[in-house]
N, C-alpha and C positions, 0 to 999 in steps of 0.2 A: 484318796489314794486307792489304787487298785491292787488287790492281792494277787500275787503271781501264781500261787499254788496252795489250795486248801490242804492238799496232802502233805506238803512241806510244813505248813503251820501245825497240822495235827501231829506229825512226827516229832517236831521240836517240842510241842507241848508234852507228848508222852515221854520224851527223853528227859525233860526237866521236871517231870511229875506234876504238871499243871492240869487240873481238871478244867472242864469248860466253865464251871461255876467259879472256880478260883480265878481263871483268866478274866472272866467277865467282871468280877469285883476289882481286879487290878487295873483293868482298862476302863472301868467305869461305864460298862455296857452290860446288857443282859446276857445270861447264859445262852439263851436262844440265838442271840446275835452272833456269838462266837460259834455256835453250832452251825449256823447258816454260812458263815465264812469257811468253816472246815469242810462242809459238804459241797460248796460251790454254789449254793442257792443265792448267796450274797457275795458279790465280788469286790465291793469297795467300802471304804469307811473314811471318816474324817482324818486328817493328818495327825491330830493329837492322839486319836485312838490307835493308829498305826504305830506311833512313837511309843505309846505305853505297852503295846503288845511286844514290840521288839525289845524294849527295855526289860520287860518281865522275863523274856527268853534269853537275854544277854547276847543279842545278835544285832548287826546293823539293820536299820530300817530297810535299806535297799536289798537285803537278802530276801525279804518277804513281800515288799510293796514297791510299786512304781507310781509315779505321778499320773493322774488321769489326763487325757487329752481332751480339750474342749473343741467344739466346731470352729472356734476362732483362733485356734492355735494352742500351744502348750502353755499351761499355767503352773506356777510354782505353788508351794504349800500355803502361801498367803493369798492365793487366788489372783496373783498379779501376772499379766501376760508377759511371757518371755519373748523378747524380740530375736529374730534370726539374724 
């Protein structure tokens, strides 16, 4: 899933008092991975990671993330092609 805005993620983490280390533990990823998301160095993650981040911040997943588009069309979080 693609992160819409690292700034939004960082602002929500600050509002909810989540350090990058704490968010990493909650989402089961490294602190540096969360840092790279916040700075824009990394723009995407696995759907389960996106769900855990949103859950930790008590926001809908769609507020922070959108589905990645593949060259063959849009795929859902189970990596199944969505027919138009």
